[in-house]
C-alpha positions as CSV (number, residue, x, y, z in Angstrom):
1,X,-22.5,19.0,-8.8
2,X,-19.4,18.6,-10.8
3,X,-16.8,16.0,-10.1
4,X,-14.5,18.6,-8.8
5,X,-17.2,19.6,-6.5
6,X,-17.4,16.2,-5.0
7,X,-13.7,16.0,-4.4
8,X,-13.6,19.4,-2.5
9,X,-16.8,18.2,-0.5
10,X,-14.9,15.0,0.5
11,X,-11.3,16.3,1.1
12,X,-12.6,19.6,3.0
13,X,-15.5,18.5,4.8
14,X,-13.9,15.3,6.7
15,X,-10.7,14.8,8.6
16,X,-8.3,13.2,6.0
17,X,-5.2,11.3,7.4
18,X,-3.0,11.9,4.4
19,X,-3.4,15.9,5.8
20,X,-4.0,15.8,9.2
21,X,-2.3,12.7,10.3
22,X,-3.6,11.2,13.9
23,X,-6.2,14.0,14.2
24,X,-7.9,12.3,11.1
25,X,-7.5,8.9,12.9
26,X,-11.1,7.5,14.2
27,X,-10.7,4.3,15.7
28,X,-13.6,2.2,16.2
29,X,-16.3,0.8,13.7
30,X,-19.8,2.6,15.4
31,X,-19.5,5.1,12.7
32,X,-18.6,2.8,9.9
33,X,-21.3,0.6,11.0
34,X,-23.8,3.3,11.1
35,X,-23.1,4.8,7.8
36,X,-22.9,1.2,6.2
37,X,-26.3,0.7,7.3
38,X,-27.5,3.9,5.9
39,X,-26.5,2.7,2.5
40,X,-28.0,-0.8,3.0
41,X,-24.9,-2.6,4.1
42,X,-23.1,-3.3,0.7
43,X,-20.5,-5.2,2.2
44,X,-23.0,-8.1,2.8
45,X,-23.3,-8.4,-1.1
46,X,-20.2,-9.6,-2.3
47,X,-17.0,-12.1,-1.0
48,X,-14.0,-10.3,0.0
49,X,-10.2,-10.7,0.7
50,X,-8.7,-8.6,3.6
51,X,-5.3,-7.6,3.3
52,X,-3.4,-6.1,6.1
53,X,0.2,-5.3,7.2
54,X,2.8,-3.0,7.6
55,X,4.7,-3.2,4.3
56,X,3.7,-4.7,1.0
57,X,-0.2,-4.4,1.4
58,X,-0.3,-2.7,-1.8
59,X,1.5,-5.0,-4.0
60,X,0.0,-8.2,-2.4
61,X,-3.4,-6.6,-3.0
62,X,-3.0,-5.5,-6.3
63,X,-1.0,-9.2,-7.3
64,X,-4.1,-10.9,-6.0
65,X,-6.7,-8.9,-7.9
66,X,-4.7,-9.4,-11.1
67,X,-4.9,-13.3,-10.2
68,X,-8.6,-13.1,-9.9
69,X,-9.3,-11.1,-12.6
70,X,-7.3,-13.4,-14.7
71,X,-9.0,-16.5,-13.5
72,X,-12.2,-15.1,-14.9
73,X,-13.8,-13.4,-11.9
74,X,-15.2,-9.9,-11.6
75,X,-12.9,-7.9,-8.9
76,X,-13.2,-5.3,-6.9
77,X,-9.8,-3.5,-5.6
78,X,-9.6,-0.9,-2.6
79,X,-6.3,0.3,-1.8
80,X,-4.8,3.8,-0.2
81,X,-3.7,6.4,-0.5
82,X,-4.0,7.4,-3.9
83,X,-1.2,8.9,-6.0
84,X,-2.7,11.3,-8.7
85,X,-6.2,10.6,-8.8
86,X,-8.9,10.0,-6.0
87,X,-10.5,7.2,-8.0
88,X,-7.4,5.0,-8.3
89,X,-8.5,3.8,-4.5
90,X,-11.7,2.4,-5.9
91,X,-11.5,-0.1,-9.2
92,X,-13.4,-2.9,-10.3
93,X,-11.6,-5.2,-13.0
94,X,-8.7,-2.5,-12.9
95,X,-10.9,0.2,-13.9
96,X,-11.3,3.1,-11.6
97,X,-14.4,4.5,-10.2
98,X,-16.2,6.4,-13.0
99,X,-16.7,10.3,-11.8
100,X,-20.3,10.0,-12.1
101,X,-20.3,7.3,-9.3
102,X,-18.4,9.6,-6.9
103,X,-20.8,12.4,-7.7
104,X,-23.8,10.0,-7.0
105,X,-22.3,8.7,-3.9
106,X,-21.7,12.4,-2.6
107,X,-24.9,13.2,-3.5
108,X,-26.4,10.5,-1.5
109,X,-24.6,10.8,1.6
110,X,-25.6,14.6,1.5
111,X,-29.8,13.8,1.4
112,X,-29.4,11.4,4.4
113,X,-30.0,12.8,7.5
114,X,-27.7,10.4,9.3
115,X,-26.0,12.8,12.1
116,X,-23.1,11.3,12.0
117,X,-19.5,12.9,11.5
118,X,-17.2,10.3,9.5
119,X,-14.0,10.8,8.6
120,X,-12.8,10.8,5.1
121,X,-11.6,7.1,4.9
122,X,-14.9,5.9,6.8
123,X,-16.8,7.6,4.3
124,X,-14.3,6.4,1.3
125,X,-14.6,2.9,2.4
126,X,-18.5,2.8,2.1
127,X,-18.3,4.4,-1.0
128,X,-16.1,1.8,-2.3
129,X,-18.2,-1.2,-1.0
130,X,-21.5,0.5,-2.5
131,X,-20.0,0.6,-5.7
132,X,-18.9,-3.2,-5.5
133,X,-22.1,-4.3,-4.7
134,X,-23.5,-2.0,-7.6
135,X,-21.2,-3.8,-9.7
136,X,-22.0,-7.1,-8.6
137,X,-18.2,-8.1,-8.3
138,X,-17.6,-12.0,-7.4
139,X,-14.8,-10.6,-4.7
140,X,-13.5,-7.5,-3.6
141,X,-9.6,-7.2,-2.4
142,X,-9.8,-4.8,0.5
143,X,-6.5,-3.3,1.8
144,X,-6.7,-2.0,5.6
145,X,-6.0,1.4,6.2
146,X,-4.6,1.7,9.3
147,X,-3.8,-0.9,11.7
148,X,-6.7,-3.7,11.4
149,X,-8.6,-4.0,14.7
150,X,-10.5,-0.6,14.6
151,X,-9.8,0.1,10.7
152,X,-13.2,0.9,9.1
153,X,-12.5,-1.8,6.6
154,X,-12.6,-4.4,9.5
155,X,-16.6,-4.8,9.4
156,X,-16.4,-7.4,6.6
157,X,-16.3,-10.9,6.9
158,X,-13.8,-12.1,4.3
159,X,-12.9,-15.4,2.7
160,X,-9.4,-15.3,3.5
161,X,-7.4,-12.8,5.8
162,X,-3.8,-11.9,5.0
163,X,-1.3,-9.9,7.0
164,X,1.9,-9.2,4.9
165,X,4.3,-8.4,7.5
166,X,5.1,-6.2,11.0
167,X,7.4,-3.4,11.3
168,X,7.5,0.1,13.1
169,X,5.0,2.5,11.5
170,X,2.5,4.7,13.1
171,X,3.7,3.8,16.5
172,X,2.2,6.6,18.1
173,X,-1.6,4.8,17.2
174,X,-0.7,1.4,17.0
175,X,2.2,0.9,19.6
176,X,5.8,1.3,20.2
177,X,6.8,-2.7,20.1
178,X,6.3,-5.0,17.2
179,X,4.3,-7.5,19.3
180,X,1.6,-4.8,20.2
181,X,1.6,-3.3,16.2
182,X,0.8,-7.1,15.9
183,X,-1.7,-7.1,18.0
184,X,-3.5,-4.3,16.3
185,X,-2.8,-6.0,13.0
186,X,-4.1,-9.5,14.2
187,X,-7.7,-7.8,14.5
188,X,-8.5,-8.6,11.1
189,X,-8.4,-12.4,12.1
190,X,-12.3,-13.4,11.9
191,X,-13.7,-16.6,13.7
192,X,-13.0,-19.3,11.4
193,X,-11.7,-17.6,8.7
194,X,-8.2,-18.8,7.3
195,X,-5.3,-16.2,7.6
196,X,-1.9,-16.2,5.7
197,X,0.9,-14.4,7.6
198,X,3.8,-13.4,5.0
199,X,6.7,-12.5,7.8
200,X,6.2,-13.5,11.6
201,X,9.6,-14.1,13.7
202,X,9.3,-14.8,17.5
203,X,7.1,-12.7,19.6
204,X,5.3,-11.0,16.5
205,X,4.5,-15.0,15.3
206,X,2.9,-15.8,19.0
207,X,0.7,-13.0,18.8
208,X,-1.1,-14.5,15.1
209,X,-0.6,-17.8,16.8
210,X,-2.6,-17.0,19.9
211,X,-5.2,-15.1,17.9
212,X,-5.7,-17.5,15.7
213,X,-6.4,-20.2,18.3
214,X,-8.7,-18.0,19.8
215,X,-10.7,-17.5,16.6
216,X,-10.4,-20.9,15.7
217,X,-8.6,-19.9,12.5
218,X,-6.4,-21.9,10.3
219,X,-3.0,-20.3,9.9
220,X,-0.2,-20.4,7.4
221,X,3.2,-18.9,7.7
222,X,4.3,-17.9,4.2
223,X,8.0,-17.3,5.3
224,X,7.9,-21.0,6.0
225,X,8.2,-21.7,2.5
226,X,10.2,-19.2,0.9
227,X,10.8,-18.7,-2.9
228,X,13.6,-19.6,-5.1
229,X,14.2,-16.8,-7.4
230,X,16.3,-15.1,-10.0
231,X,16.2,-11.7,-12.0
232,X,15.7,-11.5,-15.7
233,X,17.7,-9.0,-17.8
234,X,14.6,-7.2,-18.1
235,X,14.2,-6.9,-14.2
236,X,11.4,-9.2,-13.7
237,X,11.4,-11.3,-11.0
238,X,11.4,-15.2,-11.8
239,X,10.2,-17.7,-9.3
240,X,11.0,-21.2,-9.8
241,X,9.5,-24.2,-9.2
242,X,6.6,-22.9,-7.3
243,X,3.2,-24.8,-6.5
244,X,2.1,-23.1,-9.7
245,X,4.9,-23.9,-11.8
246,X,7.4,-21.3,-13.4
247,X,5.7,-17.9,-12.4
248,X,7.7,-14.4,-13.6
249,X,6.4,-11.3,-12.0
250,X,6.3,-7.6,-13.1
251,X,7.0,-6.3,-9.6
252,X,10.5,-5.9,-9.0
253,X,12.6,-5.1,-5.7
254,X,14.1,-7.1,-2.7
255,X,10.8,-7.2,-1.0
256,X,8.8,-8.7,-3.7
257,X,9.9,-12.6,-3.2
258,X,8.1,-12.2,0.3
259,X,5.2,-10.6,-1.0
260,X,5.4,-13.3,-3.9
261,X,5.3,-16.3,-1.5
262,X,2.3,-14.7,0.7
263,X,0.3,-13.9,-2.4
264,X,0.8,-18.0,-3.5
265,X,-0.2,-19.0,-0.1
266,X,-3.1,-17.1,0.0
267,X,-4.1,-18.5,-3.7
268,X,-3.8,-22.1,-2.5
269,X,-6.1,-21.3,0.8
270,X,-8.4,-19.8,-2.0
271,X,-8.6,-22.7,-3.7
272,X,-8.9,-25.0,-0.7
273,X,-12.2,-22.8,0.0
274,X,-13.4,-24.0,-3.4
275,X,-12.0,-21.0,-5.8
276,X,-11.2,-21.8,-9.3
277,X,-8.0,-20.3,-9.9
278,X,-5.8,-22.3,-12.3
279,X,-1.9,-21.9,-12.5
280,X,-2.5,-19.9,-15.7
281,X,-4.0,-17.2,-13.9
282,X,-1.2,-17.0,-11.3
283,X,1.1,-16.8,-14.2
284,X,-1.0,-14.0,-16.0
285,X,-1.5,-12.3,-12.8
286,X,2.3,-11.6,-11.6
287,X,3.2,-11.2,-15.0
288,X,0.8,-8.8,-16.1
289,X,-0.4,-6.9,-12.3
290,X,0.3,-3.4,-13.7
291,X,-1.4,-3.2,-16.7
292,X,-4.4,-5.3,-15.1
293,X,-4.8,-3.1,-12.2
294,X,-3.2,0.1,-12.8
295,X,-0.6,-0.4,-9.9
296,X,2.2,2.6,-9.8
297,X,4.9,3.8,-7.5
298,X,6.6,0.3,-6.8
299,X,10.3,0.6,-7.7
300,X,8.5,2.2,-11.0
301,X,11.5,3.1,-13.8
302,X,10.0,6.4,-15.3
303,X,13.3,7.3,-17.6
304,X,16.5,6.1,-18.5
305,X,20.2,8.1,-19.2
306,X,20.1,8.8,-16.2
307,X,18.0,6.1,-15.0
308,X,14.7,7.8,-12.5
309,X,13.3,5.6,-10.1
310,X,10.6,6.1,-7.4
311,X,9.3,4.0,-4.5
312,X,6.5,4.5,-2.2
313,X,8.1,3.1,0.7
314,X,7.9,5.0,3.9
315,X,9.1,3.5,7.1
316,X,12.1,1.5,8.0
317,X,10.8,-1.8,7.2
318,X,10.1,-0.6,3.5
319,X,13.6,1.5,3.5
320,X,15.6,-1.6,4.3
321,X,14.8,-2.9,0.9
322,X,15.0,0.1,-0.9
323,X,18.6,0.9,0.7
324,X,19.9,-2.6,-0.1
325,X,19.0,-2.7,-4.0
326,X,20.3,1.1,-4.1
327,X,23.4,-0.2,-2.7
328,X,24.1,-2.3,-5.5
329,X,23.5,0.0,-8.1
330,X,26.5,0.9,-9.9
331,X,27.1,4.7,-10.1
332,X,26.0,8.0,-8.0
333,X,23.0,7.6,-6.5
334,X,20.9,11.2,-6.6
335,X,18.3,10.7,-3.7
336,X,15.4,12.9,-3.6
337,X,13.7,12.6,-0.1
338,X,11.0,14.2,1.7
339,X,9.2,12.7,4.5
340,X,5.8,13.7,6.7
341,X,6.4,15.2,10.1
342,X,4.8,12.4,12.0
343,X,7.2,9.8,11.0
344,X,10.2,8.7,12.9
345,X,12.8,9.2,10.1
346,X,15.9,8.1,11.9
347,X,15.9,4.8,11.1
348,X,15.7,5.6,7.6
349,X,18.2,8.2,7.6
350,X,20.6,5.6,9.1
351,X,19.8,3.3,6.1
352,X,20.4,6.1,3.9
353,X,23.9,7.0,5.6
354,X,25.0,3.3,4.5
355,X,24.3,3.8,0.9
356,X,27.8,4.9,-1.1
357,X,28.4,7.1,-3.8
358,X,25.3,9.3,-3.1
359,X,24.2,12.7,-3.1
360,X,20.9,14.0,-1.2
361,X,18.5,16.6,-2.2
362,X,16.3,17.0,0.5
363,X,12.5,18.4,-0.1
364,X,8.7,18.3,1.4
365,X,5.7,16.3,0.4
366,X,3.1,19.3,-0.6
367,X,0.6,17.8,2.3
368,X,-0.3,19.6,5.6
369,X,1.9,16.7,7.4
370,X,4.9,17.3,5.1
371,X,8.0,17.5,7.3
372,X,9.7,21.0,6.7
373,X,12.7,20.7,4.6
374,X,14.9,22.4,6.9
375,X,14.0,20.4,9.8
376,X,14.7,17.4,7.4
377,X,18.0,18.5,6.7
378,X,18.9,19.4,10.4
379,X,17.8,15.6,11.3
380,X,20.2,14.4,8.6
381,X,23.1,16.7,9.6
382,X,22.7,15.3,13.3
383,X,23.6,11.9,11.6
384,X,26.2,13.1,9.3
385,X,24.3,13.4,6.2
386,X,24.5,16.7,4.2
387,X,22.5,17.7,0.7
388,X,21.0,20.7,-0.8
389,X,17.1,21.9,0.3
390,X,14.5,22.5,-2.2
391,X,10.8,23.5,-1.0
392,X,9.2,21.3,-3.5
393,X,9.6,18.1,-5.4
394,X,9.8,19.4,-9.0
395,X,12.7,21.8,-7.7
396,X,14.6,18.8,-6.3
397,X,14.0,16.6,-9.3
398,X,15.2,19.4,-11.6
399,X,18.5,19.8,-9.7
400,X,19.2,15.8,-9.1
401,X,18.8,15.5,-13.0
402,X,20.9,18.3,-13.7
403,X,23.8,17.1,-11.6
404,X,23.4,13.4,-13.2
405,X,25.4,11.8,-15.7
406,X,23.7,9.2,-17.9
407,X,25.1,6.5,-16.0
408,X,23.9,8.0,-12.7
409,X,20.6,7.0,-11.0
410,X,17.9,9.4,-9.7
411,X,15.9,8.0,-6.8
412,X,12.6,9.7,-5.5
413,X,10.8,8.8,-2.5
414,X,10.5,8.6,1.5
415,X,7.1,9.3,1.4
416,X,3.8,8.4,-0.8
417,X,3.1,11.8,-0.9
418,X,6.6,12.9,-2.4
419,X,5.9,10.1,-5.1
420,X,2.5,11.5,-5.7
421,X,4.3,15.2,-6.1
422,X,6.5,13.5,-8.7
423,X,3.9,11.8,-10.7
424,X,1.3,14.5,-10.6
425,X,3.8,16.9,-12.6
426,X,6.2,14.4,-13.9
427,X,7.6,15.6,-17.7
428,X,10.4,13.0,-18.0
């Protein structure tokens, strides 16, 4: 078996959410638990931090991993989806799982007569846990795939639960009110395990408070301790007077101060539980998160003159930050945007309509769920937005670059999979 054989088996034999959408979503933990038992329950071999929420999960998980690595711990990191290489999902100390390990896991799975029919994500979750156990990690930072309560990752008993925020996303699966979505996300709160909540207001906070009371879990609301920050000339975020002194964050974007407050609250909780995390590790983790963990796609600058930026924000909550930042940039903004078909894009298009000095280039990501570009153009037209249509991200980018002056900005986003298409073939 080659690595490509193993990848083809994973993507062609099991329902994959990024391709199928809701048809690949398998709520419930029975299959995951049975699959885990078949592999010796590897999740019981290491400590973990569980990170859920609507937006900011990836940035928060990567930053926590970077801090723990800087503190000298051996750290596993499980995130999804990937952008270019499947192996981005599973890392130890920033290094992707080797191809041979993926091949070996697939071989083992195929040799086990389980009689089960797991989803792609269920199988990938156990692959990650199996690899972390094999590598004897001290701690794994595990990002929830979708929701919380019934997500495959929820078989772990973590040291700490983190819920970044609640916004509208996957409403057909999680509920169409913020309180309902919060209820699903709150499912990762475990009995007696502390939980850090990044952003919570009104009824959402009540959902978390009630769940924490039920489980006897200490809860910290990070938004009760907002951070003072400034933006350095190189675009890095500077946080003054934090519990760890002055901290400079490599990740930029309007959402990052709230993510940073969540991460810092999480570190304080870990310290309270006996973890040795010096101030210097916090500073190093924030300053070097990209190089330490391989994070991509968060307000990522790919070129200058014109500036080319991509961001994986793909729902209303994420686009509130993206639209605000784009609105403050001088010059013409050339927006290459595409979405998946099961996404309610009306709120996002409304935010885009408020951006001045823009030109739009509609496209479609190269996954089965990709929204047809003509459908996107029609929905945009209904909201008074006009643009050119392109069948793929590459062609849209070329057109945007050709129409740009050196002082303009080209932005690529709307879907994780649009950014993935960009990075796979990027020749900037």
